[in-house]
C-alpha positions as CSV (number, residue, x, y, z in Angstrom):
1,M,8.5,26.2,-11.9
2,D,10.5,23.5,-10.3
3,L,8.9,20.4,-8.7
4,M,9.4,21.4,-5.1
5,E,7.9,24.9,-5.8
6,V,4.8,23.3,-7.4
7,I,4.4,20.9,-4.4
8,K,4.7,23.8,-1.9
9,R,2.3,26.0,-3.9
10,R,-0.5,23.5,-4.2
11,R,-3.5,24.5,-2.1
12,S,-7.1,23.3,-1.7
13,I,-9.0,25.9,-3.6
14,R,-12.7,26.5,-2.7
15,R,-13.4,29.6,-4.8
16,Y,-13.0,29.8,-8.6
17,R,-13.1,32.3,-11.4
18,E,-15.4,31.7,-14.3
19,T,-12.4,31.9,-16.8
20,P,-12.4,28.8,-19.0
21,V,-9.4,26.5,-19.0
22,P,-7.7,26.8,-22.4
23,E,-7.6,23.5,-24.3
24,D,-3.7,23.6,-24.6
25,V,-3.5,23.9,-20.8
26,L,-6.0,21.1,-20.3
27,K,-4.1,18.9,-22.7
28,R,-0.8,19.4,-20.8
29,I,-2.5,18.4,-17.6
30,M,-4.1,15.4,-19.2
31,K,-0.7,14.4,-20.6
32,A,0.8,14.5,-17.1
33,V,-1.7,11.9,-15.9
34,T,-0.5,9.5,-18.6
35,Y,2.9,9.5,-16.9
36,A,1.6,8.3,-13.5
37,P,2.9,4.9,-12.4
38,S,0.5,2.1,-11.7
39,A,0.8,-1.5,-10.6
40,K,2.0,-3.6,-13.6
41,N,1.4,-0.4,-15.7
42,L,-2.3,-1.5,-16.0
43,Q,-3.5,2.2,-15.7
44,P,-7.0,1.1,-14.4
45,Y,-8.5,4.5,-14.4
46,V,-10.5,7.0,-16.3
47,F,-11.0,10.8,-15.6
48,V,-14.3,12.3,-16.6
49,L,-14.2,16.0,-17.4
50,V,-17.6,17.5,-16.5
51,R,-18.5,20.9,-17.9
52,D,-22.3,20.5,-18.3
53,V,-24.1,22.7,-15.8
54,D,-26.8,20.2,-15.0
55,T,-24.3,17.4,-14.4
56,K,-22.3,19.7,-12.2
57,K,-25.4,20.4,-10.1
58,K,-25.9,16.7,-9.7
59,L,-22.3,16.3,-8.6
60,V,-22.8,19.1,-6.0
61,Q,-25.7,17.1,-4.6
62,A,-23.5,13.9,-4.6
63,C,-20.9,15.9,-2.7
64,Y,-23.3,16.8,0.1
65,G,-24.3,20.2,-1.3
66,E,-20.8,21.7,-1.6
67,R,-21.9,24.3,-4.2
68,W,-18.5,25.8,-4.6
69,I,-17.2,22.8,-6.5
70,A,-19.5,23.8,-9.4
71,E,-17.9,27.3,-9.6
72,A,-15.0,25.8,-11.4
73,P,-15.4,25.5,-15.2
74,I,-14.6,21.8,-14.9
75,I,-15.2,19.1,-12.3
76,V,-12.9,16.1,-12.8
77,V,-14.2,12.7,-11.6
78,A,-11.5,10.1,-11.1
79,L,-12.7,6.5,-11.6
80,G,-10.9,3.3,-11.0
81,N,-11.7,0.0,-12.5
82,V,-11.6,-2.9,-10.0
83,N,-11.3,-5.6,-12.7
84,D,-8.6,-3.8,-14.7
85,A,-6.4,-3.3,-11.7
86,Y,-3.7,-5.5,-10.2
87,P,-5.7,-7.7,-7.8
88,T,-3.3,-8.3,-4.9
89,I,-1.0,-5.6,-3.7
90,G,0.6,-6.9,-0.6
91,G,-1.3,-10.1,-1.2
92,Y,-4.6,-8.6,0.1
93,M,-6.0,-5.6,-1.9
94,S,-6.6,-4.3,-5.4
95,S,-4.5,-1.5,-6.8
96,F,-7.4,0.5,-8.3
97,A,-7.7,3.1,-5.6
98,I,-4.0,3.6,-5.2
99,D,-3.3,3.8,-8.9
100,T,-6.1,6.2,-9.4
101,A,-5.0,8.4,-6.5
102,I,-1.4,8.6,-7.9
103,A,-2.8,9.7,-11.3
104,M,-5.1,12.2,-9.6
105,D,-2.1,13.6,-7.7
106,H,-0.3,14.0,-11.1
107,L,-3.3,15.9,-12.4
108,I,-3.4,18.1,-9.3
109,L,0.3,19.0,-9.4
110,A,0.2,19.6,-13.2
111,A,-2.8,21.9,-12.7
112,T,-0.9,23.8,-10.0
113,N,2.1,24.2,-12.4
114,E,-0.3,25.7,-14.9
115,G,-1.7,28.2,-12.3
116,L,-4.9,26.3,-11.9
117,G,-6.6,25.4,-8.6
118,T,-8.0,22.1,-7.4
119,C,-9.4,20.6,-4.2
120,W,-9.3,16.9,-3.6
121,I,-12.9,15.9,-2.9
122,G,-13.3,12.7,-0.9
123,A,-16.7,13.4,0.7
124,F,-19.2,12.1,-1.8
125,D,-22.0,9.6,-2.2
126,E,-20.6,7.2,-4.8
127,D,-24.0,6.0,-6.1
128,K,-25.1,9.6,-6.7
129,V,-21.9,10.4,-8.6
130,K,-22.2,7.3,-10.7
131,R,-25.9,8.1,-11.5
132,A,-24.9,11.7,-12.4
133,L,-22.4,10.3,-14.9
134,G,-24.7,7.5,-16.2
135,I,-22.4,4.7,-14.9
136,D,-24.2,1.5,-13.9
137,S,-21.2,-0.8,-13.9
138,H,-20.0,-2.2,-10.6
139,D,-16.5,-2.4,-12.2
140,W,-16.0,1.4,-11.9
141,R,-15.5,2.9,-8.5
142,V,-15.4,6.7,-7.8
143,V,-12.0,7.4,-6.1
144,A,-12.1,11.2,-5.9
145,L,-13.3,14.4,-7.5
146,T,-11.8,17.8,-8.0
147,P,-12.9,21.2,-9.3
148,L,-10.4,22.5,-11.9
149,G,-10.2,26.2,-12.7
150,Y,-8.4,29.4,-12.0
151,P,-8.4,30.3,-8.3
152,A,-10.4,33.2,-6.9
153,E,-8.5,33.0,-3.6
154,E,-5.0,32.4,-2.3
155,P,-5.2,30.4,0.9
156,E,-2.3,30.6,3.3
157,P,-0.1,27.5,3.7
158,R,-1.3,25.1,6.4
159,D,0.9,23.6,9.1
160,K,2.4,20.3,8.2
161,K,3.9,17.7,10.4
162,N,7.7,17.6,10.9
163,V,9.5,15.3,8.6
164,W,10.5,13.0,11.4
165,E,6.9,12.6,12.5
166,I,6.2,11.1,9.1
167,F,9.5,9.2,8.5
168,K,11.1,6.6,10.8
169,N,14.5,5.0,10.6
170,E,14.5,1.2,10.3
171,K,11.2,0.5,12.1
172,L,8.1,2.1,13.6
173,D,8.9,3.4,17.1
């Protein structure tokens, strides 16, 4: 599938089949993440692949009871390391969240290309996610989660803004 087709086909999936993700498919998705750009190529992130049923239940609670995320065979937790990231993008902020988000987008698009579904999860209690994964370091921050599995639904495309609502020539109007 060509890149624009993958981008257009990506949907937020909230229903998953129980079919396991084959290891070769998972490895291709993981490899795509390694190609993500990051500030100074520091790659200050780790992706935790959660398959354990009890841990998935804890993550459901950390995501405010959204049980459907545990339907997928895998929940991916994207973590960014504050101390390993470039400290001053724009002279004022760490790159950990941006770098991790870019890598997560690579994962999501690669999963779409493989026929898998995902759903970017930004509504979570970070402390509960970290407890579920046994993380007690303040260096690691939870950036996002996504279920990963074969979709059991095909949502319709959602309306998007016109390109000129997003892009401006020369300056902000």
